[in-house]
N, C-alpha and C positions, 0 to 999 in steps of 0.2 A: 505494500500497499505506499503510496507518495505520503512525503509527511505534513502537507500543507494542508489538506483537509483536519489531520489528525491534531494539529496545531490548534485551528482553527474553532473545534470540538472542548478541546482542552481551556483555551481560551476565555471559553463560555458558560465555563465551568467554574471558573474563579470566584471565590466568595460567597457559591451555593450550595445547596444539597444534592447538586444534581451527580447523580454516578452513570461510568460511565464501565464497562467489560469489555476485556481482548481479551484473545485466543493468538498466542504466536507462534507461528511455524511449530508442527512438530510437538509442541503442549497439549494436553488433554483440559487442562481444567482452565477457565478463565481469570484472567486476573481481572478487579477490581481497582479502579481509580476514584476514590471520592474526598471530597473536602480539598480540594484542588488552592492551593496559595501563590503558585509562580509555575508558569512551563516557561521552557528556556530554549533554544538549538543548541544544537555541540559543532564544535567544526567536521567533524566526520557529513559525509552528504544525508544522511538521514537519521542521527542523532536527535534524541531529544531528552531534557531534563526534566522531571516535574516533580514538585515542591509541597507534598501536604502536608497536613496538620500531623500525619502521625510518619509517614517516610520521604526520603530520596528515594527518584524512580530513575533509573535509567535505562532508555530501553531502544531500539536500530526500528525508524519507523517501516521499514522495508521485510524484518521478520511480522509484522501483522497481516494474519490470516484475516480475520471478520473481528466487527466493535457492534455492541449493539447499548442502548439507552433508552433509559421508558420512557414514553411519553408521555408528554403534558398536554393532556385534553383539553385542561381550561384555557390553553394559549389560545385553541380553534375559535373564532368569532361566529363564522358561519360553515355550516353544512356547503362541502363542496357544489359546484353547480352541476354537476355531472348524478348527483345523488338525488336531487332534489326532485318530486313529484307533484306539486301544487301549483308549477308553473310551467301547462304542455299544452304546446303548438298544434290546434285545427284545423283542418283547410276543409272546405266542403268545395261538392263540385257540380 
């Protein structure tokens, strides 16, 4: 995975209670990242350092196979247009 999207997600997590689960290539159990205080890039091409309340975490973004984060459904204001049934267009012949 590229470093940019991972950095964006981690930056958005700063100071929030959001959690991020991540699977690294070759591992069975996900790594859980929460309570993010700081995120920085390392000199290597894909290196990232995350400072949390509990830990310092260093990892290479190219080894990330998958990531997931709980949805915040309260952030969604409206039902997506494709899911609305109230506004149907009818034509007469």
